[in-house]
Structure formats: C-alpha cells, structure tokens
N, C-alpha and C positions, 0 to 999 in steps of 0.2 A: 339318861339314854346315850350319852357319849363317853362314859367311863369304860376304858379299855378292859379293866379287870372284870367289871360286872358283865360286860358283853361276852367276854371269854367264858365266864362261868355259865352264862345263859346258853352259849353254844354247846358247852359240855352237857348241860341238862337236856337240850334237844337231842344231842347225840345219844345219850343214855336211853331216851325215849324212842329212838329209832326214827326221828324226824329229820331226815337227811337234808332236805332243802332248807329248812329253818336253821339247822345247825351250820350249814355252809354260809348262808346269808349272815348269820350273827357272827360267825367266825370272821368273815370278811370285814364286817363293821368293827370288830375288836382290833383287827390289824390296822385298819384305816384310822382308828382312834389312838393308835400308838402301842398296842400290845406288843411286847418285844421278847418274851421268853419262848421263842420259836423252836428252840431245840427240844423243849419239853412237849410241845404240840405233837411232834413226830412220834412220841412214845406215850402220850396221855391216853389211857384206855377209854376215857370218856369220848374221845374223838375218833375212835377206831373206825367208825362208820364213814369217815372222810378220807382215810388213808389212801384209797385208790382214786380219789377224785383229782383230775388234772388241775382244777382251779385251786384246790387246797394246796397242792404242791407248788403251783405258781405263786400263790400268795406268800408262801414261806420263802421261796427262792428270790422273789422280787424284793421282799423286805430285807433278806440277808444281803442282797446286792446293794441296797441303799445304805446299809450299815457299814459297808467296807470303806 
C-alpha cells in the first residue's frame, strides 16, 4: 500500500477508467510515497484526466521544488 510505483500504476488505472477523484488521491499517495518520475506524469496519457487539476499541478511543482 506504500509502494510509490504500485500507487502510480493504480492512479493510472483509475485515470483510464475515468475515476478522477480516485486517480488524484492515488497519485497524491504515490508522490508522498516517493514517486519521482514527474516529468513523465505530465505526458502520461493514462493521467490525462488530471492534467487540468490544480492539485495535480501543485503536487508536481512542490515535488520538483523539493528536489532542487
């Protein structure tokens, strides 16, 4: 339940299924668990449902800031 890659893949599955709330929550959990390939997130078609979500953008921006 705390594996960043498993959580990311679950978020992608929710995204494909059109389950936006679940996709965002699971994506948040993946980032908090340490998922770090955030450049890919911005072009991953499985997460397209989240592209316009402010929280999605903030999660990526905040994680990028921490990595600087």
